[in-house]
N, C-alpha and C positions, 0 to 999 in steps of 0.2 A: 816710734815716738822718741824724740831727743829728751831724755829725762833731765839732763843738766839744764837745758833751755827752759823746760817746764818748771824746774825748781827756782830758777832765777825769776821767771815771770810771776810765780806765786809769791816770791819774796817782795817783788816790786808792788804787787797788789796789796800785800800786808802793809807796806810803807805808805801807800796811797790811802788806804781805807782804815788803818789802825787795827785790822784784824790780827789776831795772834797767829804766829807761824805754826806750821803743822807739828814741828818738833821744838822743844824748848832747848835752851843752852845746856841745861843739866843732862838732858838726853843725849845731846851732841857730845858732851864731855864723857859720858859713860861709854858711848860707842867708840870714841877715840881711845879710851883705856883698853877696850877689847882689841882694837886694831893693833895698838902698840904691843900688847901681850902676844898677839899672833905673830908679829914680826920678830919679837924676841924668841919665841918658841922655835920659829923657823931658823933663826940664827944659831941657837944653842942646841937644838935637837931635843929639848926637854920642855915640860910644861912651865909656863911662866905665870906669875901672879898677875891678875888683872888689877891695875891701879885704879883707885877711886879718889875722888876729891871730897 
């Protein structure tokens, strides 16, 4: 399964029907903070703080 295509198709369905997306923007921001901390940890070789909004 092409997960990216499925994600886009689900988003289009949300736009067409008004259904809430599977993940909220707050959850997306939290995941981004984890990803950025992982990149920083990889760059520095030490644990990085996970940023939150």
